Each structure stands twice: as structure tokens, then as C-alpha cells.
C-alpha angles and dihedrals in degrees: 000000000000108000090225088062090060090062093050093045092047091049109035105023098041120019092026093054092043088053091051092049089051089052089050088056090049092050090049090049094050089070088065094047132271110300134166088263091056091049090047091053091047093052094043092049094049092046091051092047089049089052090067087075100059090046097048094041090044097229092177149251097314092056092045092052093048088050092052091046093050091048091051090051090052089050092050091050088051092050093045092052091053092067126056109275142145091263091064096037094260096306132104118239118233124260114239137185093249089051093051092046090050090052092050091052090047090051089050091050091052094049096045092045090049088052091050089050091050092048093050091048090052091048093049093046092052091047091052090049090052091053092057 
């Protein structure tokens, strides 16, 4: 697989789609009024859509690691809200197809971005050895 394709798949086909799905949730929530969950989905969706840029433009390791970290936080929040807890007023939120799809795209983003990080590390290590 062409290494350039990794960046496009990680950005557009994973985090970009997850961002769009978060915005769909926000749009659906607006009909019931603006809530903290609606704001959360808007912020998460915009952040994930923004994250297409660092991936396509290849901004570097720090950006990729932050993207992975932010995605992990979103996944933790999803898992936490699927069990009864104080955030959801003691009730578990339902599991939907869009939610599961979003999680799958986020997992794919983490895996592909980790592969990018591993490939870049290998390239940098081999370049350093050539200089010696």
C-alpha cells in the first residue's frame, strides 16, 4: 500500500467520517434543544473534521499522537456513557448503529495512525543509521 494512502485513509475515511457522524448526532439533538451533549457532539465533530488537516498535510508525530489521544478520550466518554453513572443522571445511554459506526471509525483511525507513526519511526531510524 502506498504510504501516502495511509494519510488519506486515516484522515478522510476514518476521523473525517467519525467527525461527520458526531455532527449528525449534534444535529439530531438540536431538535430537542441545546444540551451539554449537543455541544459535546458539535465540539467533537469539529475537532475530528479539523484533524483531517494535520493528517493530510503531514504535520508530524506530535499532531498524530495528540489525534490518537483525543480519539481515545472520545472512546472513553462513549464507553462511560453506556453504563449508569453521574454524567448521565444514573442511567445508561442506548447503543445505536451510528454510535457503533463512529467507534469503529475511531478505532480504525487509531490503528492507521499508529501504523503511520511506526513507519515514520522506521524511516527516521534508517536515515540516522545511513548518516553514521
